[in-house]
Every structure is written in C-alpha cells, then in structure tokens.
C-alpha positions as CSV (number, residue, x, y, z in Angstrom):
1,M,0.2,0.1,0.0
2,E,1.6,3.4,-1.0
3,Y,0.8,6.2,1.2
4,Y,0.7,9.8,-0.1
5,M,0.5,13.3,1.5
6,Q,-2.8,14.0,2.7
7,D,-4.5,16.9,3.9
8,I,-5.2,17.4,7.2
9,P,-9.2,18.2,7.7
10,H,-9.9,21.5,9.2
11,Q,-11.7,20.0,12.2
12,D,-8.4,18.5,13.1
13,F,-6.5,21.1,13.4
14,L,-7.4,22.1,17.1
15,P,-7.0,18.3,18.3
16,I,-3.6,18.5,16.6
17,F,-2.7,21.6,18.4
18,V,-4.3,20.8,21.6
19,V,-2.7,17.1,21.2
20,S,1.1,18.6,20.5
21,A,0.9,21.1,23.6
22,M,-0.1,17.6,25.8
23,V,2.9,15.8,24.3
24,I,5.1,18.8,25.5
25,I,3.7,19.2,28.9
26,F,3.6,15.3,29.7
27,G,7.2,15.1,28.3
28,M,8.0,17.7,31.0
29,M,6.2,16.5,33.8
30,Y,8.0,12.8,33.0
31,A,11.1,14.4,33.0
32,G,10.4,16.7,36.2
33,F,9.1,14.0,38.4
34,F,11.8,11.6,37.5
35,T,14.4,14.1,38.5
36,I,13.0,15.2,41.6
37,V,12.7,11.5,42.7
38,K,16.6,10.7,41.8
39,L,17.8,13.9,43.7
40,R,16.0,12.6,46.3
41,L,14.0,15.8,47.0
42,V,11.1,14.0,47.5
43,K,9.8,10.3,48.4
44,N,10.0,7.3,45.8
45,W,6.6,7.0,45.6
46,V,6.4,10.0,43.4
47,M,8.0,8.1,40.5
48,I,4.7,6.7,40.2
49,L,3.8,10.3,38.7
50,A,6.7,10.2,36.5
51,Y,5.8,6.9,34.6
52,L,1.9,8.1,34.6
53,S,3.0,11.1,32.9
54,W,4.9,8.8,30.4
55,L,1.8,6.7,29.5
56,A,0.0,9.6,28.9
57,L,2.5,11.2,27.0
58,V,2.6,7.7,24.7
59,G,-0.9,8.1,24.5
60,C,-0.8,11.4,23.4
61,M,1.7,10.6,21.0
62,Y,-0.2,7.5,19.5
63,Y,-3.4,9.9,18.9
64,L,-1.1,12.8,17.2
65,G,0.2,10.1,15.3
66,E,-3.4,9.3,14.0
67,L,-4.2,12.6,13.6
68,L,-1.6,13.4,11.2
69,R,-1.9,10.2,9.6
70,V,1.5,8.9,9.6
71,E,3.2,6.3,7.3
72,P,4.1,2.9,9.4
73,Y,7.8,3.6,9.6
74,T,6.9,6.7,11.4
75,Q,5.0,5.0,13.5
76,K,7.6,2.6,14.3
77,V,10.2,5.7,15.1
78,L,7.5,7.0,17.0
79,I,7.5,3.8,19.3
80,G,11.2,3.6,19.4
81,A,11.4,7.7,20.5
82,M,9.0,6.9,23.1
83,V,10.8,3.8,24.1
84,G,14.3,5.4,24.4
85,Y,12.5,8.3,26.4
86,L,11.5,6.0,28.9
87,I,15.2,4.2,29.2
88,F,17.5,7.2,28.6
89,P,16.7,9.0,31.9
90,H,17.8,5.8,33.8
91,I,21.0,5.4,32.0
92,V,22.0,8.9,32.5
93,Y,21.5,9.1,36.3
94,F,22.8,5.8,36.8
95,L,26.4,7.0,34.6
96,L,26.0,10.5,36.7
97,E,25.7,8.2,40.2
98,K,28.7,6.3,39.3
99,V,31.0,9.1,38.3
100,H,30.2,10.7,41.2
101,N,30.9,8.0,43.6
102,R,34.3,7.8,41.8
103,Y,35.4,11.1,41.6
104,E,33.6,12.8,44.4
105,H,33.9,10.1,47.4
106,S,37.4,8.5,46.6
107,E,40.8,9.9,48.6
108,P,42.6,12.1,46.6
109,E,45.7,11.1,45.1
110,L,49.0,12.3,46.2
111,K,51.3,13.4,43.8
112,T,55.5,12.9,44.8
C-alpha cells in the first residue's frame, strides 16, 4: 500500500494543536518528576507520577500520529522514541551516580 501526503481536515487542526501541547507538557512532567525523585527531593512513590506522565505522553503521541495519518515507518520511529525516552533518563542517572561516587568520594591521590 502506498502512502501519499494527505490534506489534514480542518476539524483536526485544534485537536492536533492541543495534543501537541500535551506531548510537551507530559514530557516535561515525566522528566521533572523523574529528576526530583532521583535528586532525593521527594519520596520514591512520586516516581509513579513520572511513569503515569510517560504513559499519558505515549497515549498523546499515538493519538497525534493518528491525527496526522503518519506512515507505518514513522509509527515505528515514534514507538522507538517513546521507549528511548523511558530508558534514557535511567541510563543518564546511573552514569552520573557512578561518576559522582568515583570522583567525589574517593581519596585524592598524592603526587610525589
């Protein structure tokens, strides 16, 4: 099946605008909740809010893809981006913690 550029119906412009804004908001909420939990500024149960924000982000991204009538390849790229957005912060904070422990909590080497 071939895909062609299709015109977006006029009635879809407002939902596209609103869902696009929600993608940004839920993405910021996920990053924000994740960060404040990892910095130990709040209790660990707040991480549930981060994951709920990520789920809302995935839902909005899926709906946005439906509204824009994206091709199957683009759908796969969007899925990969959402999985990466879930995993990448874990990798970053893991590496930051290892670097911090190695360089901040080790005894300084004496040069003679």
